[in-house]
Structures are given as C-alpha cells and as structure tokens.
MARMAR-659635 format. One line per 2 residues: their letters; for each residue x negated, y, z negated of N, C-alpha, C. Coordinates in nm, 3 decimals. Layout:
BEGIN
A = X:Y:Z:X:Y:Z:X:Y:Z  ...
% end
This chain:
BEGIN
MD = -0.328:3.589:1.653:-0.185:3.600:1.680:-0.148:3.748:1.685  -0.065:3.786:1.783:-0.027:3.926:1.797:0.082:3.964:1.697
SE = 0.112:4.093:1.691:0.208:4.141:1.592:0.349:4.088:1.618  0.385:4.069:1.745:0.517:4.013:1.776:0.528:3.871:1.724
GL = 0.421:3.794:1.739:0.420:3.657:1.689:0.432:3.652:1.538  0.363:3.743:1.469:0.373:3.750:1.323:0.512:3.791:1.279
MA = 0.572:3.888:1.350:0.708:3.930:1.317:0.806:3.815:1.337  0.788:3.739:1.443:0.876:3.626:1.470:0.861:3.520:1.362
MD = 0.735:3.496:1.316:0.713:3.399:1.209:0.780:3.445:1.080  0.763:3.573:1.044:0.827:3.627:0.925:0.978:3.613:0.935
FT = 1.032:3.646:1.052:1.176:3.636:1.073:1.221:3.491:1.057  1.146:3.398:1.113:1.181:3.257:1.104:1.184:3.211:0.959
EE = 1.084:3.252:0.882:1.080:3.214:0.741:1.197:3.274:0.664  1.228:3.400:0.689:1.341:3.464:0.622:1.471:3.396:0.660
LE = 1.486:3.364:0.787:1.607:3.298:0.834:1.622:3.161:0.770  1.514:3.085:0.762:1.518:2.953:0.698:1.558:2.965:0.551
TV = 1.507:3.066:0.483:1.540:3.087:0.342:1.689:3.117:0.325  1.740:3.206:0.410:1.882:3.242:0.401:1.970:3.123:0.437
LA = 1.931:3.047:0.538:2.010:2.929:0.575:2.009:2.825:0.463  1.898:2.812:0.393:1.892:2.720:0.279:1.988:2.766:0.169
RL = 1.995:2.898:0.148:2.089:2.952:0.049:2.234:2.926:0.091  2.262:2.941:0.219:2.397:2.912:0.268:2.433:2.766:0.244
LM = 2.339:2.677:0.270:2.361:2.535:0.247:2.388:2.509:0.099  2.306:2.569:0.012:2.323:2.553:-0.132:2.459:2.605:-0.176
RN = 2.499:2.718:-0.121:2.628:2.776:-0.155:2.742:2.682:-0.117  2.734:2.626:0.003:2.839:2.535:0.047:2.843:2.408:-0.036
QR = 2.727:2.357:-0.077:2.724:2.239:-0.163:2.790:2.269:-0.297  2.758:2.384:-0.354:2.818:2.421:-0.483:2.967:2.445:-0.470
LR = 3.009:2.500:-0.358:3.151:2.520:-0.335:3.223:2.386:-0.330  3.163:2.287:-0.265:3.224:2.153:-0.262:3.234:2.094:-0.402
VL = 3.130:2.113:-0.483:3.133:2.064:-0.622:3.246:2.132:-0.697  3.259:2.263:-0.680:3.365:2.338:-0.747:3.502:2.288:-0.703
QR = 3.520:2.263:-0.574:3.648:2.213:-0.525:3.680:2.075:-0.584  3.578:1.989:-0.591:3.597:1.856:-0.651:3.635:1.868:-0.798
MT = 3.565:1.956:-0.869:3.594:1.976:-1.011:3.736:2.026:-1.031  3.779:2.115:-0.946:3.915:2.170:-0.956:4.018:2.061:-0.931
RN = 3.994:1.978:-0.830:4.086:1.868:-0.800:4.093:1.768:-0.915  3.979:1.743:-0.979:3.972:1.644:-1.086:4.003:1.702:-1.223
CD = 4.043:1.828:-1.227:4.074:1.897:-1.353:3.959:1.887:-1.451  3.839:1.910:-1.403:3.719:1.908:-1.488:3.717:2.029:-1.581
SL = 3.612:2.040:-1.657:3.593:2.148:-1.753:3.604:2.285:-1.685  3.689:2.368:-1.740:3.705:2.504:-1.686:3.578:2.586:-1.705
ER = 3.507:2.563:-1.815:3.382:2.637:-1.839:3.278:2.605:-1.733  3.265:2.477:-1.699:3.170:2.438:-1.595:3.212:2.494:-1.461
AD = 3.341:2.490:-1.432:3.391:2.544:-1.305:3.364:2.694:-1.297  3.385:2.764:-1.408:3.358:2.908:-1.410:3.210:2.937:-1.389
AI = 3.124:2.855:-1.448:2.980:2.874:-1.432:2.940:2.857:-1.285  2.993:2.754:-1.221:2.962:2.730:-1.079:3.019:2.843:-0.994
RT = 3.139:2.887:-1.027:3.201:2.998:-0.952:3.115:3.124:-0.962  3.060:3.150:-1.080:2.973:3.266:-1.099:2.848:3.255:-1.013
VI = 2.789:3.136:-1.009:2.670:3.114:-0.926:2.703:3.137:-0.779  2.817:3.087:-0.735:2.859:3.104:-0.595:2.880:3.253:-0.564
ER = 2.941:3.325:-0.657:2.963:3.469:-0.635:2.830:3.543:-0.623  2.732:3.505:-0.704:2.600:3.569:-0.695:2.532:3.536:-0.562
LD = 2.543:3.409:-0.521:2.486:3.371:-0.391:2.554:3.448:-0.278  2.686:3.462:-0.287:2.759:3.538:-0.185:2.709:3.682:-0.177
AQ = 2.692:3.745:-0.293:2.645:3.884:-0.295:2.505:3.894:-0.234  2.420:3.799:-0.269:2.284:3.799:-0.215:2.286:3.779:-0.063
LL = 2.368:3.686:-0.017:2.377:3.660:0.127:2.434:3.780:0.202  2.531:3.847:0.141:2.589:3.966:0.206:2.487:4.078:0.220
RE = 2.389:4.083:0.129:2.282:4.182:0.141:2.179:4.139:0.245  2.149:4.010:0.253:2.039:3.962:0.336:2.078:3.933:0.481
LP = 2.199:3.888:0.504:2.238:3.848:0.639:2.245:3.962:0.741  2.307:4.076:0.711:2.315:4.182:0.813:2.180:4.225:0.869
PL = 2.078:4.251:0.785:1.949:4.289:0.843:1.888:4.177:0.928  1.907:4.053:0.886:1.854:3.942:0.966:1.924:3.933:1.100
LD = 2.055:3.952:1.100:2.129:3.948:1.227:2.087:4.063:1.318  2.061:4.180:1.260:2.012:4.293:1.340:1.877:4.259:1.403
RL = 1.789:4.199:1.322:1.656:4.162:1.375:1.668:4.056:1.483  1.760:3.962:1.465:1.782:3.859:1.567:1.827:3.925:1.696
DQ = 1.917:4.020:1.685:1.966:4.093:1.802:1.851:4.166:1.871  1.762:4.228:1.794:1.647:4.299:1.851:1.550:4.203:1.918
LE = 1.532:4.084:1.861:1.442:3.986:1.922:1.498:3.934:2.054  1.631:3.925:2.063:1.693:3.872:2.184:1.699:3.976:2.296
RP = 1.710:4.103:2.262:1.725:4.207:2.365:1.615:4.209:2.469  1.487:4.211:2.431:1.384:4.215:2.535:1.391:4.095:2.629
TS = 1.425:3.979:2.574:1.436:3.858:2.655:1.550:3.872:2.755  1.665:3.922:2.707:1.781:3.938:2.794:1.755:4.040:2.904
SS = 1.691:4.152:2.870:1.669:4.256:2.971:1.563:4.216:3.072  1.469:4.129:3.033:1.365:4.089:3.127:1.416:3.986:3.228
RG = 1.532:3.925:3.196:1.590:3.828:3.290:1.662:3.897:3.404  1.714:4.018:3.378:1.796:4.096:3.469:1.754:4.095:3.607
% end
C-alpha cells in the first residue's frame, strides 16, 4: 500500500473515532435534557454536564485538524477534474 493509502486509512480511523465521540456527546446531551425535564438529581446532571464539556473541549481540539486534512484530501481530486 502506498503512503497516500496509509494516510487515507489513518484519516478514516481518526474520523471514525471523532464521529463516535460526537455520537456519544449527543446521546449524553439527550440524557441530560431528559434529566432536566424530569427534575432528576442535580448532582447526576452536573456530572453528565461535566462529561459533555470535556467531550466538547476534546472535539474542539480534534475536529479542526481533521477538517483541514479532509480539505487537503479533496483538493487533488477537485483539481484533477478541471
């Protein structure tokens, strides 16, 4: 496998990991919203909110470089179509 293929595989794995985190974040946000509506334990809600905030911070660090790499992967394809 050439280096471009390996880079694409690494990118795919990283992207899948980040997308899984986004999914987890959204699931926890739904749980938090349900807990808030049902007036559940404030301590549990705070714990979930803290987890969501940590996931958000991690995603904010990881997403921009991935989006840049996605843009770089698409550029050669777009220019070769010209």
